[in-house]
C-alpha positions in Angstrom: 43.2 91.9 -38.3 40.6 90.8 -35.7 41.3 91.6 -32.1 40.3 89.4 -29.2 37.5 91.8 -28.2 36.1 91.7 -31.7 36.4 87.9 -31.8 34.5 87.7 -28.5 31.8 89.9 -29.8 31.4 88.0 -33.0 30.9 84.6 -31.2 27.4 84.0 -29.8 27.6 83.6 -26.0 25.4 81.2 -24.0 23.6 84.2 -22.5 22.9 85.5 -26.1 20.8 82.5 -27.0 17.1 83.2 -26.6 14.8 80.3 -25.8 11.0 80.7 -25.6 10.0 78.7 -22.5 7.3 79.1 -19.8 8.3 81.2 -16.8 9.1 78.2 -14.5 11.1 76.5 -17.2 13.0 79.7 -18.0 14.1 79.8 -14.3 15.1 76.2 -14.5 17.0 76.5 -17.8 18.6 79.7 -16.5 19.8 77.9 -13.4 21.1 74.9 -15.5 22.8 77.2 -17.9 24.5 79.1 -15.0 25.5 75.7 -13.5 27.0 74.5 -16.7 29.0 77.6 -17.2 30.0 78.1 -13.5 30.3 74.6 -12.3 30.5 71.9 -15.0 31.9 69.4 -12.5 28.5 69.5 -10.7 26.8 68.4 -13.9 29.3 65.6 -14.3 28.7 64.6 -10.7 25.0 64.6 -11.2 25.4 62.4 -14.3 27.6 60.0 -12.5 25.3 59.8 -9.5 22.2 59.5 -11.8 24.0 56.7 -13.7 24.8 54.9 -10.5 21.2 55.1 -9.2 19.9 53.9 -12.6 22.4 51.0 -12.4 21.2 50.1 -8.9 17.6 50.2 -10.0 18.2 47.9 -13.0 20.3 45.6 -10.9 17.5 45.3 -8.3 15.0 44.6 -11.1 17.3 42.0 -12.6 17.7 40.3 -9.3 13.9 40.2 -8.8 13.5 38.6 -12.3 16.2 36.1 -11.5 14.5 35.2 -8.1 11.1 34.8 -9.9 12.7 32.6 -12.6 14.4 30.5 -9.9 11.1 30.1 -8.0 9.3 29.1 -11.2 12.1 26.6 -12.0 11.9 25.1 -8.6 8.2 24.8 -8.7 8.4 23.0 -12.1 11.1 20.6 -10.7 8.8 19.9 -7.7 5.8 19.3 -9.9 7.9 17.0 -12.2 9.1 15.1 -9.2 5.6 14.6 -7.9 4.5 13.4 -11.3 7.3 10.8 -11.4 6.4 9.7 -7.9 2.8 9.2 -8.8 3.7 7.2 -11.9 6.1 5.0 -9.9 3.5 4.3 -7.3 1.0 3.3 -10.0 3.7 1.1 -11.6 4.5 -0.5 -8.2 0.8 -1.2 -7.6 0.4 -2.8 -11.1 3.5 -4.8 -10.5 2.1 -6.0 -7.1 -1.1 -7.1 -8.7 0.8 -8.9 -11.4 3.0 -10.7 -8.9 -0.1 -11.7 -6.9 -1.7 -13.2 -10.0 1.6 -14.9 -10.9 1.7 -16.4 -7.3 -1.8 -17.7 -7.7 -1.0 -19.2 -11.1 2.2 -20.9 -9.6 0.1 -22.2 -6.7 -2.5 -23.6 -9.0 0.3 -25.1 -11.2 2.0 -26.7 -8.2 -1.3 -28.2 -7.0 -1.9 -29.6 -10.5 1.6 -31.1 -10.5 1.0 -32.5 -7.0 -2.2 -34.1 -8.2 -0.5 -35.4 -11.3 2.4 -36.8 -9.3 -0.1 -38.5 -6.9 -2.0 -40.0 -9.8 1.2 -41.4 -11.3 2.3 -42.8 -7.9 -1.1 -44.4 -7.4 -0.8 -46.2 -10.7 2.5 -47.6 -10.0 
């Protein structure tokens, strides 16, 4: 039968694990190991705070991208509007020229009809 002391001795402990790290890293890993063993709630708190900070950073980045996309969309809309206005001005100018030519043609036609009418009256 195995006693509790034998069971504890047979299981490897965190402190029994040997890791070959540089001196600074050994101090850091030792501090982290101690923190995990003595205060696991601090590790959980660090993870929650780190996750929250990461969320804030990605949220800010996402908002910047949305603002950039909105600015590009607005610029495209303005450019499209200006193009439509230029085309409508050109169409209005062409229509004006056409109407002037049509007015001249109607004037010439009415003068011709007046001459014809006068010629018919003079023969009667």
